[in-house]
C-alpha positions, -999 to +999 in steps of 0.1 A: +153+370+823+183+369+846+193+335+832+191+348+797+214+378+805+238+354+823+239+331+793+245+360+769+273+373+791+291+339+791+288+338+753+303+373+749+332+362+772+338+331+751+338+350+718+362+376+733+386+349+744+383+332+710+391+365+692+419+372+715+434+338+709+431+342+672+450+375+673+479+358+691+481+331+664+490+355+636+528+360+634+540+391+616+576+400+608+602+414+584+631+397+566+662+417+555+696+410+541+721+408+570+749+425+551+730+453+534+699+456+556+676+458+525+643+440+526+641+406+508+611+400+484+595+366+480+611+349+510+593+317+519+579+316+554+563+283+565+550+268+597+562+232+602+554+205+627+577+180+645+578+158+613+589+188+592+556+188+574+544+222+562+512+234+579+509+270+567+529+292+545+533+327+529+560+349+512+573+384+520+560+414+501+578+443+484+590+456+518+601+422+532+570+421+555+550+390+560+519+378+580+515+341+588+485+325+605+497+299+629+479+267+640+491+272+676+508+299+696+538+276+703+551+262+671+581+263+647+587+285+617+612+280+588+624+309+566+642+301+534+654+320+503+675+310+473+711+320+478+707+325+516+710+302+546+677+289+559+667+298+594+643+281+619+627+298+649+607+284+678+576+306+684+565+307+720+536+332+719+554+361+703+536+379+675+564+397+656+597+383+642+626+403+629+649+381+606+682+388+590+693+362+564+730+356+556+742+347+521+752+311+516+787+307+500+809+277+495+844+272+483+847+247+454+879+233+441+865+225+407+832+234+391+819+212+363+785+222+349+768+194+329+731+187+322+723+153+334+686+152+326+661+129+341+666+093+350+654+070+322+648+034+315+623+026+343+642+013+373+676+018+356+690+049+373+709+064+344+705+100+332+695+109+297+730+124+291+747+091+300+725+068+280+743+041+261+712+025+245+684+035+221+658+054+240+633+080+227+614+103+250+582+122+246+576+150+271+539+156+276+547+192+284+557+196+248+523+182+238+503+203+261+484+219+232+476+185+217+442+179+234+437+143+225+414+120+245+434+088+239+471+081+242+474+062+209+460+092+190+483+115+207+515+095+201+510+087+164+541+098+145+557+114+176+585+088+183+607+074+155+600+038+144+570+035+167+541+024+144+507+030+160+475+022+142+440+023+156+417-007+152+390+016+138+376+051+142+348+039+165+348+052+201+369+031+225+387+013+197+420-004+206+454+003+191+482-017+176+517-007+185+549-020+169+584-009+176+610-017+149+588-040+130+576-076+135+599-096+157+578-128+163+558-151+141+531-164+165+538-144+196+527-109+203+545-081+187+530-055+210+555-037+233+554-039+270+537-009+286+550+001+320+531+027+342+551+041+371+574+011+371+547-016+369+538-035+337+504-027+324+489-056+305+467-047+275+467-082+259+449-114+269+467-147+270+461-171+241+443-194+266+413-171+261+389-179+233+391-152+207+363-165+185+344-133+189+370-106+191+406-098+183+433-088+207+431-052+195+394-050+198+391-065+232+420-054+252+441-030+232+428+000+251+450+019+276+426+036+300+448+063+312+438+100+308+465+118+288+463+147+314+477+123+341+509+115+321+541+134+327+564+117+301+567+086+279+600+069+271+604+043+243+630+017+249+640+002+216+672-019+215+680-050+235+703-032+259+675-009+270+648-035+272+669-064+287+661-053+322+624-060+315+630-095+303+609-114+278+579-091+283+600-063+268+613-083+238+592-061+214+602-028+230+589-010+261+567+021+265+575+036+299+548+059+311+554+082+341+524+098+357+523+132+374+529+134+411+526+160+438+549+190+440+559+210+471+537+240+477+501+251+483+473+230+469+467+238+433+437+230+412+435+222+375+404+218+354+403+210+317+371+207+295+372+195+259+342+196+235+347+178+202+326+174+171+334+145+148+325+140+112+331+111+088+352+118+057+335+115+023+325+079+016+329+060-016+300+068-039+276+039-044+248+031-069+213+042-061+184+018-062+176+022-099+211+017-111+216-012-088+185-030-102+197-025-138+231-039-129+216-070-112+194-077-142+225-074-165+245-098-144+217-123-143+213-122-181+250-125-187+251-156-166+226-173-190+194-169-170+162-152-183+143-153-150+138-119-135+133-118-097+103-100-083+126-077-064+140-063-097+109-064-119+093-031-108+059-048-109+035-024-091+010-053-088+034-072-065+025-067-029+062-060-020+067-035-047+071-004-025+096-023-002+119-030-032+116+002-052+135+027-030+167+046-033+182+041+002+216+054+011+223+029+038+257+043+047+242+078+053+214+064+073+237+048+099+261+078+100+258+108+122+278+137+136+297+125+167+300+146+199+323+141+228+327+158+262+359+154+283+363+167+318+395+164+338+401+177+373+432+175+395+446+188+427+482+186+439+505+200+466+525+190+496+551+200+521+584+189+535+571+154+543+542+146+520+535+152+484+501+143+469+482+145+436+446+134+430+429+135+396+395+125+382+383+124+346+350+117+327+349+112+290+317+107+270+318+102+232+290+094+207+306+078+177+300+087+140+282+054+135+248+053+151+246+031+182+283+035+192+293+052+224+322+052+248+322+065+284+352+065+306+357+074+343+393+076+355+407+084+389+443+084+403+459+092+436+496+094+440+512+099+475+548+103+485+555+105+523+590+111+537+591+095+571+626+107+575+656+116+554+663+080+549+628+064+546+602+072+519+568+055+514+549+059+482+514+048+474+496+048+440+460+040+435+441+042+402+407+031+390+393+032+355+358+023+344+347+022+308+313+015+291+315+009+254+287+004+230+299-011+198+284-020+164+270-055+166+290-083+151+281-119+156+318-130+157+352-119+146+348-130+110+315-113+105+313-081+085+308-049+104+275-029+100+294-003+079+308-030+057+272-043+051+260-008+045+284-006+015+269-036-001+233-037+011+207-035-017+197+002-021+163-006-036+152-020-003+133+002+022+143+009+058+107+007+071+080-016+058+053-005+033+020-023+028+007-032-006-010+002-010+023+021-003+015+032+032+047+034+053+047+018+088+069+021+118+081-015+115+116-022+102+116-039+068+136-070+078+125-100+057+137-134+069+148-141+033+154-115+007+169-110-027+204-110-013+201-139+012+190-148+047+181-120+071+206-132+096+234-123+072+217-096+052+200-077+080+186-042+080+216-020+089+194+008+104+175-017+126+209-032+136+224+002+149+191+012+166+180-021+182+209-046+184+233-043+214+270-050+219+281-036+252+314-040+269+322-028+304+356-028+321+367-022+357+404-018+362+419-013+397+456-009+402+475-004+435+511+000+443+529+004+476+566+013+475+593+016+501+626+034+496+653+033+523+687+051+521+710+027+539+739+050+532+742+081+511+752+059+481+734+027+490+696+025+485+671-003+489+637+000+474+609-024+469+573-024+458+543-047+456+516-040+430+482-055+423+463-052+391+427-063+389+409-063+355+373-073+351+356-071+317+319-078+311+303-082+277+267-086+266+254-089+231+218-091+219+204-095+184+166-089+184+143-106+160+133-073+144+168-069+129+170-102+111+133-110+106+141-147+114+114-170+125+109-172+162+121-208+161+154-197+146+185-194+168+190-159+154+157-148+169+165-128+201+200-142+203+219-132+234+255-139+243+279-126+269+312-131+286+327-124+320+365-121+321+387-114+351+424-111+353+446-104+383+483-098+384+505-096+415+538-079+408+567-075+432+601-060+428+631-054+451+663-038+442+696-027+459+713+003+442+748+014+448+764+046+434+800+058+435+811+093+424+847+106+426+849+141+411+844+142+374+866+112+367+847+082+379+809+076+381+796+041+389+760+029+393+752-007+400+721-025+409+708-060+416+670-066+414+645-094+419+611-095+403+581-118+406+549-118+386+518-140+391+489-138+367+456-155+369+429-154+343+393-167+345+364-164+321+329-176+315+309-172+282+276-183+270+248-177+246+210-183+246+185-178+219+147-174+215+144-151+245+107-143+250+111-106+248+133-080+232+135-064+266+152-094+281+187-090+267+209-107+292+223-141+282+217-154+317+179-153+313+161-186+312+161-196+275+174-224+253+212-225+255+230-219+222+265-225+235+284-223+268+319-225+281+345-213+306+382-214+313+410-207+337+447-202+334+476-191+356+512-184+349+542-171+368+574-154+360+605-148+383+637-131+374+669-118+390+688-089+373+723-075+376+732-040+362+764-020+361+769+014+345+803+031+346+815+065+333+852+075+330+863+111+325+828+120+313+838+104+280+839+067+282+807+049+292+799+012+295+768-006+307+764-043+314+731-062+321+724-098+329+689-112+335+681-147+345+644-153+340+621-183+346+586-188+332+559-214+340+549-213+303+578-238+296+586-272+308+611-281+334+640-286+309+638-251+294+620-231+320+649-207+326+665-183+302+696-161+305+696-128+286+728-106+286+734-072+271+763-048+268+764-012+256+792+013+253+794+050+244+820+076+236+813+112+243+836+129+218+825+164+229+842+159+263+876+155+246+899+185+250+904+188+213+867+195+209+869+228+228+876+246+195+843+234+181+822+255+204+790+250+184+789+214+195+774+211+230+773+173+232+783+146+207+781+109+216+785+076+197+768+045+210+770+007+204+749-020+220+744-057+218+718-077+237+698-108+238+662-111+249+636-138+250+600-142+240+573-165+255+544-183+240+510-167+244+494-197+262+500-209+297+499-247+290+513-251+255+539-277+265+514-300+282+498-330+266+462-320+269+431-342+266+395-336+256+362-354+261+344-337+232+345-367+209+324-399+207+331-434+196+302-459+190+279-434+208+301-434+239+322-406+252+360-410+248+391-392+260+415-382+233+448-362+232+444-328+216+481-318+213+516-333+215+536-329+247+565-305+240+593-316+262+619-294+244+598-263+238+621-234+246+625-196+246+623-176+214+656-156+214+660-121+199+694-106+195+700-070+184+729-049+175+725-011+176+748+018+165+737+053+175+746+089+175+734+117+197+741+153+189+732+186+206+746+217+189+743+254+183+737+262+220+713+233+221+692+248+193+697+215+174+690+180+187+697+150+165+695+112+171+704+086+146+703+048+150+711+018+128+701-017+140+700-054+131+678-078+149+676-115+146+649-137+161+659-174+164+640-205+176+608-188+164+576-200+181+553-213+154+518-221+167+493-244+152+513-257+123+493-283+103+503-319+107+494-349+084+462-365+095+481-398+099+498-383+130+466-383+149+470-346+158+457-316+138+486-293+145+517-287+166+535-257+182+573-258+179+605-237+178+615-234+142+633-210+119+646-174+122+637-139+111+656-106+107+647-070+111+671-043+098+666-007+097+675+029+107+658+058+123+664+096+125+649+122+148+658+159+150+644+189+167+656+224+160+647+258+175+646+282+146+637+311+168+643+314+205+634+349+219+617+360+250+583+363+234+589+346+201+597+310+196+596+286+166+607+250+167+605+222+141+606+185+146+610+156+122+614+118+124+617+091+099+623+054+101+629+024+078+626-012+087+630-044+065+616-077+077+629-110+062+623-146+071+658-162+069+651-198+078+620-221+080+617-258+087+614-283+059+584-305+050+558-282+065+532-262+046+537-226+053+509-215+030+474-200+037+448-199+009+473-212-016+451-213-047+440-176-046+404-181-056+379-153-061+384-128-033+414-147-019+452-140-018+478-166-012+498-159+019+531-177+024+560-178+048+590-180+024+627-175+030+639-141+020+603-127+021+588-106+048+559-114+072+530-095+057+537-103+020+509-116-001+506-133-035+482-135-063+476-130-100+487-101-123+456-082-136+460-070-172+426-056-180+395-069-198+391-089-229+374-067-255+359-096-274+356-134-272+383-137-299+408-118-278+407-145-250+430-169-269+460-185-253+495-173-264+530-186-259+559-166-245+564-149-279+528-138-281+518-164-307+484-181-305+484-216-292+464-242-313+451-276-304+458-308-324+428-300-347+443-266-355+418-246-336+429-218-313+430-226-276+412-202-253+423-192-218+407-212-190+408-212-153+422-242-133+426-269-160+417-278-195+381-284-186+378-253-164+359-221-170+366-205-204+373-168-205+353-146-229+349-110-239+343-089-208+362-112-185+393-102-166+427-107-182+453-123-159+490-128-167+497-164-178+531-166-162+541-200-176+522-196-209+503-229-207+469-213-215+457-219-179+452-195-150+460-215-118+483-216-088+513-218-112+507-182-122+507-168-087+534-141-080+542-118-052+520-088-053+528-067-023+541-061+012+519-048+040+549-033+059+556+004+053+590+013+039+591+045+057+570+060+086+572+090+109+560+124+115+569+161+114+555+193+128+562+227+143+553+249+173+551+287+172+548+308+203+542+345+204+535+362+237+503+344+250+495+326+218+507+291+207+501+275+173+510+238+166+510+218+134+517+181+131+517+156+102+519+118+103+529+096+074+534+060+062+551+054+028+554+023+007+528+000+023+506-022+001+469-026+010+443-051-002+413-029-009+386-053+000+360-025+000+368-021-037+368-058-042+333-062-028+320-031-045+333-039-080+331-077-084+295-077-098+295-114-088+270-115-059+239-093-054+259-067-035+255-030-041+284-017-061+303+016-064+296+040-092+329+029-109+310-001-123+291+022-146+322+020-167+319-018-169+322-039-201+287-043-217+291-054-253+317-069-277+345-045-285+342-024-254+375-011-241+375-007-203+393-019-172+361-030-154+349-065-163+313-074-171+286-081-146+283-119-143+261-132-115+277-161-095+299-172-124+334-166-137+367-155-121+366-117-126+377-110-090+405-134-083+430-122-057+450-100-080+468-067-081+436-052-094+426-047-058+461-040-044+469-003-040+498+017-027+486+028+008+511+056+012+497+087+029+506+119+046+479+130+071+474+164+085+471+150+119+465+181+140+464+218+140+458+239+172+458+275+184+457+283+220+457+316+239+465+324+276+444+352+290+468+364+316+452+397+325+418+382+328+432+353+349+448+378+372+416+399+375+395+369+385+421+355+408+432+325+386+467+312+380+459+304+344+430+308+320+435+293+285+414+285+254+424+261+227+410+254+193+421+222+175+414+201+144+422+164+141+426+145+109+420+176+088+432+162+055+449+131+040+471+132+009+470+098-007+464+080-040+445+053-022+409+049-033+395+029-004+379+039+029+412+047+047+448+038+041+455+034+078+449-003+085+457-021+117+485-045+120+475-078+137+498-088+165+499-126+164+489-137+129+519-150+109+499-146+077+484-112+083+481-088+054+470-051+054+433-051+044+407-024+042+375-040+053+354-008+054+358-003+091+350+031+105+377+055+094+392+081+117+368+110+118+376+146+113+374+162+147+369+199+157+378+206+193+373+234+218+390+232+252+390+254+283+418+251+309+416+268+343+442+266+370+438+281+405 
């Protein structure tokens, strides 16, 4: 008992001592004005350690009093207030501090107030106000109410002359970005993306085998949560992009992420719930109408045999499987749902600033079987070792898991494209002969339309097949900044980017119905791709400032990049079970392969920017760059640029025009380079894939390119920047001319006598000319009422100005059924396509006579009228119900001599406009995105109106020609015969559109937030893709622009269109 009492006594003493110690560690005090003696409200009182790092902090109350908990009785306290001199006190056990602060005053000989703005251009330390080149900026704070889950969706139409198109409306789809049009023939036209000063690769080298995917589908995804982004700058002209070298030849997107700010740790949580729905689809025939159409097409082709699938014979054992009215498109479509969580914390003191964020995004697509999940995390740290030395560290990790609609390879149709043409009289699930429905998919190995491997069951495909792609992306950056002198700074960083992508595809036998011995029975394939990039950069920066007369900024920098790529891919078939889906399982090998590549780039850069009298500005850049993608003779390239500006508003005579706040004229000229996509294109490569007399041989596969050189892009830019009406109006206008010389043409066909199939060379030149306008105006700017309007528009013209002789720059020259001729011609743009003029339908057989230029009938030697034919005099004869095509040369034949230019896939104008209305705690935003003057090949219409195959068709074919004398613009049904769907302007449409991109309303509950101790509580309602004004009749007028196909054309292939999205978001800050 005595021991227990003794123990309790000791505990009481310890607690008492602890409480006593705690009381001493609370410092109280009062802060007053030294001259007036009045208390100061909101004075910052912080405890700091020997490294000047903030340990604890508080502020004074209404009476100037404060209470600060200290970490130790002996410490240091700093007291600061705006307009007063800061004071520091050493605390040695005292518990009360009386402080009088003195006002801080300085005598100035001259006061010049100018808004410099933030530094722009990446590692070019030039303020926005002193820019001499074409740079657009998107502040994410201005888009705070736009709760998009992807960067591409958020930026569409926001920056002038930045054309962003999504690969499709499926979750996780990539994006195509073009700045100021197409600048390269075979090289990439995607801009360089730079995140916090480090290039962010979103494209794969051409060394990779793209037989199964496109660049946009595979790697066009920028896995950065929009909530982590602070601002985005778009560098457009050569003077702005020259510092980034060849990688910035197509423009640069500079992304700056959020970093820590001084103060107590703050927390931010954002949740977004989104519901997505597909827009109304093209109406299709039902099963009965389809069967009647097929019978008519067969009879018109001269056959009297009626297939069992169309006979409606109830005695046939498969009758119930071929007598349905299935809406395949509806069966594979659903309402999509997404959940998006983002959490961040940030803070810091005098020495260290930090920010950590984590996000989770989960989206079920509107096509069954599609899903995208993403986990992102980011940690940014800035640590001031001293006033001279700063260390920064960035670490980010992104993981994505994407389920896509299965496609065997890149040329295969998507499941939605098949749903548009799949026979609607077929059943989803199998019936027996008595009409009893089973749980088994109806997937015959051969059916009325073709083999099951090509004409599979779409519902079985979305439910049972698999195409999964996982990506792990780890990026690190360590940076050092040392102030050698006040005006001389050295900084350097090293960054490492590791990208690992895994893909697995599985096509089960139940989808195709193929025999178990077929390679399409339980077919599995996959790929493992890994890329690593080591990036280093060192720069020495010197600044000189003498009053308001002279301002000089100069820099010399050295950069190095080393990229390694490795991949393995393979495929196996006839796996023993549908549950064994991995291609690495023991099974017969269908195909297998691997590869590796490495390339390096090194550059040295010099930069000078000088400002005189705040009126005359000049900037000079010179970059010397070397790339391992070229041979020794042309490995190095030199790329200079110069830009000047004249700030008229700083002239004394402009003082009388007080409504102009800033007016500046700009001019720039620069040269940049472009590299080939592959790492070893200049080597003479060999292969062992051929045989001679049953023996393996080694053969050369390409010519050695000793003089293969840089593609050079030169650009001239004239610009105007205006801020007026007390900065209520902001206007930017640019006119530019860009010429690309020594174009890199890849895989040009060679005569067979050369022994090589193709060659890659520097040939020809191409121009881009255009202009762009952007303005923002504040119509209202009151304390609680604001209204601003923004608008941007851009126009770009692309022209091929020179091509080499004696080479065939033509693709699909004859323009057969379903094909358009694509040519690279001088004076024509990349993206132009050619075909026949469609004039309607012959009402009768007699109307299909050939006529001369005056419209007179052409007769043969026997005096009989000649009828129009396809190809030559012995070709197909056109009859009543067949398509009428313009006979350009009036020879009575429709062939390649009648092909004319039909359209241009490049838009004439593009941009966006919107407004933001703020009233007290409510914010309303509207935004519209548009593209005007683009021509689209409507392949969905082509495949749903040709009545040539056994495809399902749209309801428009109900107006088809049926008998002699019918007047219509839809030809007759003619199974597997005729030329009623040649590549013609019948399927070319104006793809102009204006899209109601987004509308949002948000409200801040300030009183509620204060009551529950939150810094902010906000709700947001938003609608995406609300409505599209267009005359286009296809699935969607927004078609992606391929990046490296010299013969690309804009085609609507029935990919998933952008869904209409309805979003609710909740934002909490504390």
